[in-house]
N, C-alpha and C positions, 0 to 999 in steps of 0.2 A: 503494500499500499504506499502510495506517495506521501511524503512527509509534508503536512501543511505548514505554512508559514505565515507569521504575523509581524507587523510593523507596529509598534507603539509609540505614539508621539505624546509627550508629558509636558504639561504646562502648570506653572504655579508653584505652590509651596512644597516643602519637604514631605508633607503628608501625601501629596499627590504622587511623589517619587516612590514612596513606600506603597502606595496603592497600586502603582504600575507593576511593582514586583509581585504583588499578590494576583494581579490580573494575569500575568504570564504563568504563574504557578497554576491557576484555575484552567488556563488554556492548555497546558501540558497535558491535562487528564482527557482532552478531547483530540490530541494528536498534533498540536501546534508547537512550532519552535520559533524563536525570535529571530528576525532578520533586520539589518540596519538601514534598509532602503524600501521605499514604496514600490519601487520597480520590481523587487523580488518577492513581493508578498502576495498571498491569496486573501489576506484580510488586513485592513488598517483600523486601529483604534486610536482615537484622539482623546486623551484623558484631560479634561478642560479645568479652566480656573475662571471664577466670575467675581473676584474680589474687586476688580476695577473694569470699567467699561472698555478700555482699551485691550485688556486681555480677552474679553468676551468677543470683541469685534475681530481680533486676531483668529480666534476659532472659526468664526463664521467664513472669514476669508479663505481659510485652509480648506474647510469643507467645500466651498464652492470651486476651488482649484482641483478637487478630486474628480469633477466631471471629465477633466482631460485624462485622468488616470483610468477612468471607466471606458474611455474610447479605445485605449491600449489594451485593457483587460476587462471585458464586459461582465466577467464573473466575479470581479473584486468585491469583497464585503466590506462596508464601511460602518463602523460602530462609534458611538460617543459615550463617554462616561464623565464622571467628575461633577463639578459644581454647576456648570452650565447645563448639563443633562438633568441634574436634580431640580434645577430651577425652571427649566423649560419643558421637560418630559415629552409627552406626545406632540406638543406644538413643533418640536424639532422635525418630527417625521413629515408634518404638513409643510414646514418652511423649506425643507431640503428633500426634494423628491428621490434623490439618488442615495439618501441614507437608509442603511439596512436595520439598525437598531439602536436603542437608547437604554442606557442602564444608570441608575443613581448611585450616590455615594455609599448606600446601605446594601447595594444588590451585587456587589462583585461576586458573591459566592453562587449567584444564579447564572453566571456567564456560560458554563457547559451547556445548560438547557436553552439559553437564549441563543447561542451560536448555532447549536444544532437546529433549531427552529429556522434561524436566519439562513442556513445553508440549504434548506428545503423551499426557500422563497418567501417565508413569511416576514413581514415588517412588524416589530413589536417594541414596546417601551415597558420597562419596569423600574419604578422609583419609589416603591413603599419604603417607609422608615421602619427600622427595628430598634426601638428604644430600651433595649437591655442589654446586658453583657453577652448574651447568647450570640451576638453578631462576631464576636471574636473567636468563637468555636467553629466557625463555618468554613475554615480554610484549610488546606492540606498542610502538612509539616513543611518546614522550609528546608526541603531537600537540596542538596548541592550548594550549600552556603559557601561563598567564596569572598575573598577580600580581607582586608585588615580592619576596616571600619564597618559598622552596621548600624541602621536605625531600627529601634524596637518600639512598636507603638504601645503605648501603655493607657491611653484613653483617647476618646473621640467626642466631638461635639463641644458646645460652648453654651453656657447659661447667662452670659454677662449682658448680652444685647446692647452693646455699644450703638449709639445712634446712627453710626455710618456703616456698620458692618453687616454683611449678608450672611456671614458663616453660620449663625444659629439657625437660619431658614433652609440652608443647603446641606449642613452636617449634622443638624439636629441637636438634641439636648445632651449634656455631658453624661457619659457613661464610662466607667473605669473597668479596666481588664483585671482579671484575677491575679493577683500577686504571684501565685504559684506558677501560673502559666508564663508570666513574664520572666521569672528567675529560671524556669525550664528553657526558654528560648535563648536567654543569655548564655546559660551554661552550654548549650548545643552550639551556639556560635563561637564561644571560646574554645571548645573542643575542635572546632573546624578551623581554628586558625585566627578568628577575629580577636583583635586586641583593644579596640576602642568601641563602645557602644553610645548611641546618642538616644536617649529616651525621649519618645516623640508624642506630642499631643497638641490640640488647640490651645489648651490652658493646663500645662502639666502640674502647675502648683495646686490646683484643686483636685488632683488625683486622690481617689479614695472616698470622696464625698458621696458617690453613687457607684456601688461595687467596691472593688478592691479588697473586700473581705477582711476587715479589721486592721487596715493599715493606712498610712498617709505618705505623701510624697518624700518627706525627709527620711522616713523609715525605709522606704523602698530603695532610695539612693544607698543607704548604709548596707541593705541586703545585697544589692548589686555588687557593691564594692567588695564583698566577701567572695564572690565567684572567682575561682582560680583561673588564671589566664587572662583576665581583663585587667589591662593597665591603665585605661583611662575611661571616665564617664562624662558625658556632656548631656544636656537636655535643651529642649525648646519646644514650644515658645511658653514664655511666662508672663503672668499679669502682674503688675506692680501691687495691686491691692491684696494679692494673695501671697505676696513674699514674706512668708512667716519667719519669726525668730528660730524655730527648729530648723527651717531650711538654711538660714544664714549660718547656723551653727555647724552644717555639714561642710560649708566652705572652711570652717576653722580646723576640723579634724578629720575630714575624709580626704586623705592625700591623693586619691585616684580621681577625685572630681576636679575637673580642669578649671584653669583660672581665666574663664571666659563666661559671660552671661549675655543672652540677648534679652533685653528688657524694654519693650516697646513703651515710650512715653507718649507718642503721637502729637503733643503740644506742650510748650512751656507756659502756656497762659492758663491761669485757673478759670477764667471765664469760658474759654473754649473747652477745656477738660470737663467741666460742668455740662456744656452743651453736647459733648461727646458721651456723656454718661460713663465716664472712665471709673468713677469711684475712688478718686484720690486727688490730692492737690499736689502742686509742684513741690511745696515743702515736704510732704509726705513721701514723695518720689525721691527727693534728694536725701531724706533720711535713710532710706534703704541703700542708696548708693554709697553714702558715707560710711554706714555700718559695713557694706561690703568691702570697701577699700581699707578700713581699719583691720577688718579680719584677714583679708587676703590683699596685701598692698600691690601685688603685680597683677591684679585682675584687670582685664580689659572688658569694656562694656560696648555692646552694639545696640542699636535702636531702630525703631520706625518712626518716622515723623511725616504727618499729613500737612501739605501746604494748601492754603486756600480753602479750609473748611468754611462753610457758610457763616457769614458774619465775621470773619477773621479780619481784624484791622491791622494796620501797620504795626501798632503797638504790640498786639497779640503775636505777630510774626517775629518782631524783635525779641520778644520774651523766649520764643523757641531758639533763636540764634544765641541769646545769652546762656541758656540752659545747655546747649551744645558745649559751649566754652567751658562752662562750669563742670559738666561731668568729663569732659575731654574723650568723647566717644572715638573708638578706634575706627568705626564704620557706621554709617547710618543709611537705611534704605528709605528713601523718600520719594514721594509722588504727589501730584496735584490731586486733590479730592475729586471723587468721582462718584455721583449720586447712584445708589444702588436701589433697586425695586424693594418695596416692603419696609424699608428703613425709615426711621423718623427723620433723620437729617435730610432725606430727599425732599421733604416738604418745607424745610427751612428756607427763608428768603436769602438770597445770594446776590449781592450787588457788585462784588469784585469782578473785574473783567478777566477773560482768559489770559490776555497779554500780561496783566499784572500778576496773575498767579505764576505764569511761566517765569516772569523775572525774578519773583521771589524764590522759585525752585532753583534758578541759576545761582542766586546768591547763597542759598543754603548749601548747595553742592560745592560751590567754591571754598566755603568755610570748611566743610567737611574734608575736602582735599588737603587742605592745610592742616587740619587736625590729624588726619591719618598720616601725613607725611612726618609730623612731629612725633607721633606714637612709633612709627617704623624706625625713624632716626635713633630713638633711644636704645635700639637693640644693637647698633652698629659698634663693633669692637668688643662685644660681650658673647659669651657662650650661650646657646639656646638649645634646650632639650627638645628633640624632635622625634615623633613616632613616624618612621618612614613608611609611606603608603604606596609607592610605586615608582616607575621609571618617568623621568621628566620628558618633556617634548625635546629638550636640548640633548644631544647625544653626549653619553658619558656622565649624566646627572641623575639623581634621584630627588623626590620631593616627599614632603611630609608637612606636618603642621605642629606648631608650638602649642603648649598648654594654652596659651591665649588665642589660639586660633589664627596665627599668622602663617601663610604658606612660605616654606624655605626650600630653595633648590640648592643643592651642592653636589660635588662630584662623589659618585658612589656606584656601587653595583647592585645587581638584582638580589644578591644574597642578603643585602641589608633590609630588605622589605620585611616589615613586622618587627624590627628591632628599634630600641631607643638609641639615638645618636646625638652627640653634642658638638655640632658645628659652631665655629666663631662666625658671626654675621660680619661680612666685610663690605656689603653694599646694600642700600635701600633701592629697591627697583620699583617703588611706588605701590605696586599691587602685590608684591611679594618682596621676600628677602633673599640675598645671595649669601650663602654660607661657605665655609672651608673647614674641613676637618684637619685638625693638627696631627702631624706625625708624632706618635709617642716614642 
């Protein structure tokens, strides 16, 4: 029997990347293997993001271009998953006649049945929510784990309902995975050679409130740290209002927990934070940052910032810039506000022009470029411990990341992959660091 081939296109957050791995696992059960190009595929799956209108528009653009691929291969199946699929459901089938099937964020486990029906010519959509922890039990074991780093999903969904955010509507309410299942997956990953795990969720800090079976996030981190073979632990994404003292204590005494945290602030203005329904003030956010830096002086902080939220004044924006300087972010992921369906912010009056919002974003990015350069420059001349993850694009070099999540390239060989090395940083390359191993 001919091996069937699938090409998966993934957009958006790290959760979507993790979901694409699960999609491939499910498709293995009905005879599909992954290929890197559409031209070689019998089926294309687009795993979508709807956090911004631009990301959503890009998906529609890609789906329209698939018409050309169908002319080359009339039997090509085209499926859409992820947040746009959850949001639009059957409407996607009506908008895009050449689309074969649609599956939501809670329906990855149904893919074998969905694909089997699509292969027989049926067009269908499955987007029902599963609002309990049983959704985590619906996937085959992660066979064939490879690589040095791995994401491990510990929870899904969000109960915060920030006024600008579509995530609760397309990912559902918060549900935590069983602690025992998480630890089992981490142990299997370690046995397969994984040395760094990233604990993943829309709001990992609230792990255990629904499910989790008698634990919380700080205890989970301590349990993961006990797994033999795991050298490093990261997590994302965190909500500042849920940054508890027990979690802060983990940075004090869990050595495997990396010196990096992604803690999205979204705005430096209390007025805008209230409109966003973020649940904290600038002062409360800075209290968490100051505590982190006191506990872990070398910690690097990254963040998300929205520019041009409805009603944002120049003064509000200036407060975001001043907060960036106060924290000294190593990176920020910033974008112009994009109204999303069903969210409260979409109905707020917005008098700021697009050109003004774009100008503010340019100013913010220029400031962040300067801050990043300053952070990177601090490492030049010092040794940085790096977990080697693979071969660099440049011949003769390997790459890895520091505990603070800075990418480091240096001369090395394939046998170093998975090991800890201590290169001296000799140059700041803006987006990465160049290191050099000293001869002993």
